[in-house]
N, C-alpha and C positions, 0 to 999 in steps of 0.2 A: 752407520749402521755396521753394529757388529756381524762376522761372519760366522754362522753356526758352523762348527763341524761336525760330519755325517759319522767320523770315528776318534775315540778318544785316543788321543796319541800317549798315553801313559798306559793305556790297555796293552800288556806284549802279547796274551794269549790273541787278541784278537789281530793284532797286525802280522802275527806269526800264519797265521790263518789267513789272512788275505796275501799274504807274501809264498803260501801254500796256492793257492788258486791261479796266481797272476803264473807262476814257476809251470802249473801244471796244461795254463792257456799257453804258454810262450812255444813248449814241447807239443801239442796239439798243430798248432799252425804249420810249425815247421814242421813237423810229419807230413800234415797235408800237402802243403806245398811243395815238398819233394816229389810227393807224388804227380804234382802235377794237375791237383783238384781245385775246382772253385768249391766256396764254403756250397751252393747250389747243389754238386755231383756229389758232395762229399756228407749233404745231409738227406740226401735222396739216397744213398748207399746203407745210412745209419739208419734210414729211417726214422728221423725227426726231425725238426723242424728248424730253419735256417739260423734263424733269432736265437735258439738255444746253442746251436753251435758257435754263433757269433758271440752271446752271453760269455758260450766256453771258454773262448781264445783270447777273451778281453776280461779275464778274472774277473768277470761281475758274479759267477754262479760258482758255487762249489758243486761240482758231478756227483754225484752218487754213486756205488761201487756197483752198480751195476749197470750208470750209464758208462764207466770208464771201460767196462770189459763188452759192450757195444764197440766204444772208438776204437780199442786195442784190436778185436776182432776185424773189423773192419779196415783198421790202418795195417793189419798181421803184424803189432808188433806185442813183446810180454807188459802187462801192466806196469810194471817197474820203469818202462820207457817214459815213462810219463812225468817222473819225479827225478830223470837225473841234474834237471837244473837248478831243484830245491836246497840241496848240501852243497852244492857245486862253490868253490872258494869265489868270491868275486874280490879283485885287487883294490885297494883304498892307499892311499897313501897322506900321512899328516907333517907339513913342515913347518919350523916353529918360529915365531918371529925373529928374524935376523939370520935363519940357518938354511937359507937359499943358498941353493950349488951356483957360485959363479961361471957364467955359462958364455961362449962366442959361437954366433951363428954363421954359416956363410954370407958374406960381404958383409959383414959388423962396420961400421966406421967408426972412426977413433971420438971417446967420450959417452959412447952408449953403452951403457953400463945394462948387461942384462941378468939377471937372478931368478933361476931358473924354479919353480914353486911348486916342481913336481914330472912324473914321467908316469903313464897307465901305456900300454898296448897287450892288453885285455885279449888271450888265445880265444876268445869267442865272437870279439869284434873285429873289423875289417878299417876301423878307425884307430888312428895315432892324435892326442891330443895333448898338446904342450900349451902350461903356460907359464908365461914369465911377469916378469916386474922390470920393466924399463928404465931406466932413472935420467933424463938429459942434464948436464949443467955447461957453463960456461967454455968449457972446453972441448962442447961433443958437437962436432960436424952436419949440416945437413944434408940430407941423403934422402931424392924424394924416387929414385927407382928399384926399391927390394923387389923383387921378384921372385915367389916360389910358390911351389903347390900348393892347394887346398886353401881354405876358408881362413879367413882372422877377424877373431873380435876385438874389439881396442874399447877399454875403458878408462878415463880421464879422472887422475886423482890428484894431481898437482899441478899449480902452473897454466900456463896456455900457449898453445901449437897450434901451427895453418898446416893440416897435414894435405897432402897431395894424394890423390887414388883417382890413375889413370888422367885426365884432365879437369877434372873437379877437383875444385880447392873445399877443406872442412874448416872451420874457428873452433875447436876444442877448448874447451873450459872444463874443468871441476866436475862431476857429473853426466858429462858429456860422453856416449858411445860410440862406436862408430864398427859395423861388420862387413866384411867383403871380399870379394874372390882374391886371395891373393896371386892368381896369376899375372894381372894387370900392375904393371909399376908402382910405386905407392913409400907414402914415407913422409919423415917429414920435413916440413921443405920453410916454415918460417920458425923461431924461436922467439916467440915474444915475450914467455915472461916466466923465469926462469928461478929455481932448478925445476925440473917437469919431469912429471912418474905418471908412468900409465900402465894398466894392466892388460898384456898382451895375449890373447889364445888362440894358438894355430892349429887348425884340425885338418888333418890329408890323412888319404888311405894309406893304408898296410900294403905294401908288396907283397 
């Protein structure tokens, strides 16, 4: 059964319009929350339905100019405040095959080869994301007590390993994934078939 797309992915105008609706919605939600208002309180002050406020905040409707004026009066902000996130630059980073930066993390063991595939720490985000390609070979140590803050996602690409997280063991084969709280001791315990490669994506809060 084919999935019917509600939007034409090649329609640039449609995409830009949706992007604008989402940007306005994010700003409306942010400004409302900064004032400590619930959707119900906000809707009552603006004199519109809660459903309409919810649709605006989720980018499901394109608010008219008159609606934006009502929202701006209620929030005591200029109309331009709703468009602040629209043209804001959003960081993006491409790493071509074989061009990732060699890296070492705290506690890295012998033979654990880390290739950093990017690093983004957006000003508007409280989260740091670090993707790594990890390669294990015959020279790699097994080390099952890595610990660090945040969450980690592993996707197995090649080889077979037994991976420990806390008191549990997981058999990882190509195509398998693991998502866990990285504060618990974790790491490859048994290297069953080498070479082994897996993608590791680490997320943690920005201080």
